[in-house]
N, C-alpha and C positions, 0 to 999 in steps of 0.2 A: 393204456389209451394214449397213443401218440400219433400225430399226423402233422404234416407241414402246414401250419397256419389254418387249422380247422377251427372254425368259430362256433361257439355254443351260445345261443341266446335263450335266456330264461325270463319268462314274463309271468307276473301274477297281477290279477286285477282285484280292485275293491270297488264296492258299489258307489255309483255316483250319488245316490241318496245318502250314503254314509260319509261322503267326502266333506272335508272342511272347505272354507273359503280359500282362495289361492294364497292369501297371506299366511294361512295356517299350515299349508301343505309342507311336508318335509321333502326336500329335494336333495339329491346327492348324486355325485358323479366322481368316482374315484377308481383307482387301479390297484389291484391286489394280486397275490400269487398263490394263495393257499386255500381258497374257498370263497363261496358267496351265498348269501341268504337274502331272500326277498319275501316279506310278509306284510300283513295289513296293520301291524302294530310294532313300534320300535322295540318294546320290551321283548316281544316274541323273537324279533330279529336278533337281539342281543343274546337271547337264550340259545338260539342255534349256533351263534358264533362261539359262545362259551364252550359248547360241546366240541366244536371243531378245534378250538384251541387246546382242549384237553386230549386231543388225539383221536377223537371220534370221527366217524365217517358221516356221509350225508344221511344215512338211515338212522343213525343215532341222533343226529341233529334234528331230524324230522319229528322224532318222538318228543324231544324237548320243545320244539316249536308248537306242535299240536297241543300238548298239555298246557303250555303257557298261554296259548290263545284262549283256552278255557278260562283262564284267570283274568286276562286283560281285555278280552272281547267276549264276555260271557253270553251275550245275546245271540251270538252267531254260531258257536260250536262248543263241543266239550264231551265229557265222559258219557253223557246221556244222549249223544248225537250219533251221526253216521257220516258216510262220505265215500269218495272214490279216489283211489290213489294209483298213479302211474309211477313206476320206478324204472331206472336203467341201471343194471348191474354191470360195472366195468369188467368184473371177473368173468361173468357169463357172456358178456358181449351182446346182450339183447335186453329189450324192455319186457316188463311184466305188468299185469293189472291186478291190484289187490282190492277186492270188494269189501268195503267197510260198512256196508248197509245190512242191517239185520233183517231176518225174514219177518213177514207179517205174522202176528200172534196166531197160534192155532185156534184160539177161542173166539176169533173175530166173527161177528155177524155182519156181512156186507150191507144188508138191508138197513142197518142202523144209520147209514150215511146218505140215505136218499128218501124222498117222499114215498109213501105217506107217513113214515115214522116221525112222531113228534120230535121237534128239536134236532132234526137231522143235520142241519147246518152247524149247530153248536157241537154235535158229536164229532165233527171232522177236526175241530181245532183244540179240544180240551183233552180230558183223560182218555176218551175213546179213540183219539187220534194218535196215541203213543204206540210206537212199534218198537221192536227189539233194537236197542242201541248197539251199534257195531264198532264204534270208534276205538274204544280201549282194547278190544281184542285184536283189532287190526294193528294198532301200535305194537302190541306184543308180537304178533305174527311177523311183522317186518323186522323187528329186532332179533327175533329167534333165527330168522333165515340169514340176515345180512349184518346185524349189529356187531360192534367190536368192543364197546365199553359195557360195564355192568349195568343191568337194567335199572337198578336203584339210582345210579348216578344221573340217568337221563331225566328223571322227574324232579331233581333238586331245584332247578331254576323255577319251575312252576310252583313248587312247595314254598320256596322263599318268597316269591311274588305274592302268593295268597296270604302268607303269614304276615309279611311286612306291609302289605297293601299297595295299591297302585292309585295314582292320581287320575281321576276321571277327566278326560278331555271333553270338549263341547259335544262331540259326536256321540259318545257313549252316554254321557249325562242326559242328552236329549232322548235317547231311547229308553233309559231308565225312567225318565219322567213320563213318557208316553204310556208305558206299560204298568207303572207302579200300582195303580188302583186295582189291577187284576192279580197282583201278587197275594200270596197268603200272608198271614201275620208273621210266620216264620221267615219268609224271604224278604218281607218289608223291613224286618229288623236288621237284615244284612245290607240291604240296598238303600236304607233310609236312616234318618235321625229325627227323633221326635215326631214320627208319623209323616214326615215329608221326605220325598226322594232326595238322594244325594245330588248335589249340584256340581257343575264343572269346577275343578280345582280342589274338591274334597277327596279324601282318601277312602277307597273301597277296600276294606279288610275282610278276608274270607277265611276265617279260622276253620270252619267245618269243611270247606273245600280242601284246605291244606291237609286236614285229617284224612279225607277220602283219598287224596293223592298219596299220602303216606301209606295207607292200606294197599293201594294199587302197587306202590313201589315194593312193599314187603311181601305181598301175596301174589302179585301178578294178576292177570285177568280173572282168576278165580274169585277175587274179592267181589267183583260185580256179577260174574256169571255163575251164581250159586252161593256165594259167600255172604258176609254180613251186609255189604252194600246192596247186593242183589235182593236180600231179604227186606231191606228198607224200601227198595223200589217196589217189590211185590206188595208190601203193606200199603204203600201210597196208592197203588193201583186199585187195590181192593177197597180202600176208603173212598176213592174218587169215582169208582165204577168203571175203570178202564178194562180193556181186554188183555193187556200184557200181563203175563203171570210168570212165576218163578220157573216153570217148566220151559218157557221160551228162552229164558236166560241160560238155563243149564244146558240146553241143546244147541246153543249158538256157537259157531266157529267162523272166523274170517276165512275167505276163500280166495285162492290165487287162480287167475284165469289167463288164457292166451289173449292178448289184445288184438283188435282189428288192425288191418294193414292196408294201406293204399299207396301204390307207386304213383308219384305225382311230380312232374317236372324234374326228374332226375333225383328225387328224394324219396325216402320211405317214411310215411306218416303212420304213427301208431296211436291209437286211442282206445278206450275201454270197449270191450264187447258187452253183449247182454250178460247180466241184467241192467247194466247202464244203457241209457238211451242215446249214446253218442254217435251212432252210425249216420244220422242225418247230416252231420258235419262233413263226413267224407262224401256222401251223396251230393251235397251242395257244391263241393269243390269240383266233383266230376262233371256236374251239369253246367257250371259256369265255364269250365274248360271247354266243354262241347260247344258252348255259345261263343267261344273265342273272345271271352270278356276282356282280355288284356287290350284288345284293339278298340274297345268302347271308350277308353279314357277313364282313369280312376275316379270314382264317385261322380261321374257324369250322370245326367238324367237317365240315359239309356242303361248305364251300368247299374244304378240303384234300382230302377224299375225291374230289371231282369233278376237282380239278386232277390228282391222281395218276392217275385213270382216263383222262383226256384225254391226259396225257403218254404213257401206254402206247400209245394209238392213234397219236399223232404219231410215236412212236419206231418203231412197226411200219412206218409209211410211210417213215421214214428208212432202215430196213433193206431195204425193198422197192424204193425208187426212187433211192437215192443212187448216185453213180458218176460216171464220166467223161462230161461232157455231149456230147462229140463222138461217143460210142458210143450212149448212150441217155439223152437229157436227161429229167429228172424232169417229170412231167405237171403243171406248176404250175397251169395253168388249172383243172384238175380239183381239185387239192389245196386251192386257195384259194377254191373255190366255196361259197357259203353252203349250197347244197343238199347238198353233200358233208359239210360240218360237221354239218348237221342229221341226216343219215343215220347218222353215227358216234355222236353223243351219244344217239341213241335206243336204242342198245344198252347204255348204262351202267346197271348195277344200283345204284340209290341206297342199297341196304342193305348191300352187301358188295363187296369187291374181287374182280376177276376175275384169274385167272392169266394171265401173259404167256406166249404160246407163239408162236414163229415158226420152226417146222420145224427146230429145232436150230441156228439161226444165233445165235451169241453172239460178240461182239467184245470186245477188251480195252479197258480204260478208263485214260486218262492224266490225272493231275491235276498233273503236274509241268510247269507252264506259267506264263507271266506275262502281264500286260496293262498297257498304259499308254495315256494320253490326253494330248493337248496341243492347245491352242487359242491363236491369236494375235489381236492387236487388229484384224486385217483381217477376221476371221470364218472363217479357215481352221481345219480340224479334222483330226486324225488319231486314230483309235481302232484299236489294233493288239493282236492276240493272237499271241504268239510262243512257241516251244517247242523243246525237243530231243526231245520224246516222253516217254521215261522220265527218271528222275533221272540226270543226267549223260549222257543219251542212251544210246548203245551202250557207254559207258565206254571208247571207243576215241579216243585223242588221237594223230593222226599226229605222229610225232617231228619236232620243230622248229617246230611250228605253235602250240602252246599252246591250241588250241580243241578242243572235243569234237564228235564226229559223232553225229548223231541216230540213233534206232532207230525211225523212224516206220512202217516196214513191220509192226511189231508190232501196229499198230492197224488193219490190214486185217482183214477178216472171212473166215476161211479155210474155214469149213464152212457150207453144202455147197460143194464145189469148183465154181468157175466162177460163183459168185454175183456180182452187180455190184460188190461191195466186196472181192472177192478181189484178190490181188497180181498183177494182169494186167501182163505186161511192157510197158513203154513208155507205160502209161496214167497219167492224173492220179490223185492220191490223194484220198480223202475226208478231210475234217477235221470236227471237232465245233465249230469256232470260230464265233462269232456276234457279232463286234463290230457294233454297230448305231447308226445315226444317225436321229434323228427330226426332221422338219420340221413347221412349222405356218405356213400362209399363205406357203409357199415359203421360209421361213427356218429355220435350225436351232434347235431348242429342247432337244435332248438327244443325248448320245452315250454309249453304254453298252457295257460289255464285261467279261468275266470269264474266268479260267482255270477248269479243273475237269473236263476230259474230257466225259463224257456229261452232266454236270450243267450245262454251260455254257448251252445253250439254255433250260433250265428256270429257271436263276437270272435270265437276261435277261428271260424272260417275266414272272416275278414282279416284277422291278424296274419293268418298263414298266407292269404293272397297278397297282402301288403308286402310280406317278406319275400315270398318266392315268385310272385307274378310281377310285382312292381319294383322290386329291388330296393325297397326302403331299408333304412337303418332301423335298429330297434327303437330308437327315440321317435323316429317318424312314424313307424308302424303303430306305436302305442298312441300317439297323439292324433292320428288320422281320425276324422269323424266317422261315426258308424250309424247304421240303421238296424232295426230289429222288428220283426213281425210278431204280434201277439194275437192269438185267436180271440174273437172270430175274424175281425177284419182291420185291426189297428196296425198302423205302421209308425213305430217310434223313430223319430229323426232327430239327431242332435242339432243343437242350435248353430253349431259351426258349419253345418251344411248351408250353402248360400240360400237366402230367402227365395230367390228366383227359382232355384231347383225345388225347394219345398213346395212352392205354389204350383209348379208344373206337375209334381207328383200328385198333389191334391186334385188337379184338373184331370189326372188319369184315373180318378176314382179311388186312390189310396186315402184311407181315413187317417190323417196325420195327427200325431201327438208329438210335441216338441219337448224333449227332456234328455238328460244324459244317459248313457249306456255304459256303465262301468268306467273305471280309470285305473291305470296300472303303473307298474314299475318293471324294469328289466335289467338283465345282466348279460354281458358278453364275456365269453370265456374262449381264450385262444390257446391251443395246444401247439407249441413251437417244436420244430424238428429236433432240437437238442433235448427235448423232454421236459422243458420248463412249461409252466402254465401261467397265463395272465388273465385275471378277472377284472372286468370293468362294469360298474353298476351305475344305473341311473333311475331316478324316480320321477314319475309323471307329476307335474305341478298341480294336477287336479286331485291327487290322491293323498291319503293320510298314512300310507305305508312307508316302509323304509327298506331299501336295499343297501347292503353293507358287506364288505369282505374282509379277509385276512391278508 
């Protein structure tokens, strides 16, 4: 991977709701030559760097990062969770998409999640909301294809952190406190002392999680997908009345897919194909380009109004065409056709917002997610969005395991019954994840990703436009204010958008809510003609994460 001053920008976002106050934020800007890691927690960043220092590549480091995030940010992701992973292999010279989301359990009854079933709302968030966890199998699949160090070595940073414990910061302590009363006695004993939740500054020690990680290190994914850990999951599901069963775990495999591609302003943008629901991000770029949005003025009233309206159209297509690609693949050729974009933008009212209406279909939104990026000196890249679904997932921790199970079925779309995103037994699940990799002249120049549920593809779109349309630096692109549409008719606008613009948007019938939309950190990597590599990292002052290099 060599080019004359080709710059690679890596960006990861963490939730605004999870962010510390500005004086708590970790900021860094430094230059390095052997690799760069950006995660939502400093301990996870150090875990990735430890593997790079030991001679591992970006794929090795990604396993260490993901497993360590399970320990230090347990409410967001982990062995019982799922996610979406984009990778760039320098050897292959192309990006790939690794689906880390398990299939819907074969025993699911979709009617359990809608009226008139008693307690149907509760069924979405607890034991019946648990789907097949895909994270651990994906870690193994990535290592098997691209890893260079021994599998067991990659999990040692996470094991050590779980054994020795980590000091809770204000953010994580706050979430433990919010959820503590919903924990079982078993998990309360881990996350509390004397019946009260651990507070900021106290040490969270997770001996059972360390033991589970040791089993995963020794046995590989078989430990979960049919082995002792899988049997504990099965027992917990039977006890709690969940649909997930041992057969779902035994039949699970992580899957590699060809990502979607869009040629845009002399660059090639790659993002996950179905079953991920990332395609609206590319649609949005195409429609904004068709509107010649660069000439509207960045974040002007006209620019933001049209972005909001385009977003509704792309989201309508997400609801209409997302789902299991083996059953009904999305019509990408149509959705990415300039003629289609033109036909959609011709319906925009330049003076006022239109109501979003999709025949009663409304789906839940998850913002309890995390993202990380890692690059090595060889040019390999991993950009991964990983999650448990809700905060601490289903809040079910199988006894003896120390890890939480997801509640990803909550994010199916249950009305009307039988729609493509319903909880169809045995099918692949939709996600909102959109980790993306951008190439120019066949070489990577950017990798982007963010948590944030339905706001993910919108944030990534705005970041890409900031970089490619408006020529912003990575620091400027990260700090630029953002907006996001949430169904049915809410437009989230960051406070840093001028009040006059916010008021004007409200006068155009946008239903305005003012709050933050993610915050991030980035890395610039420069490949010099002599073969040397230079990494420069920076962290957004709004964020709790850390970017750091070698």
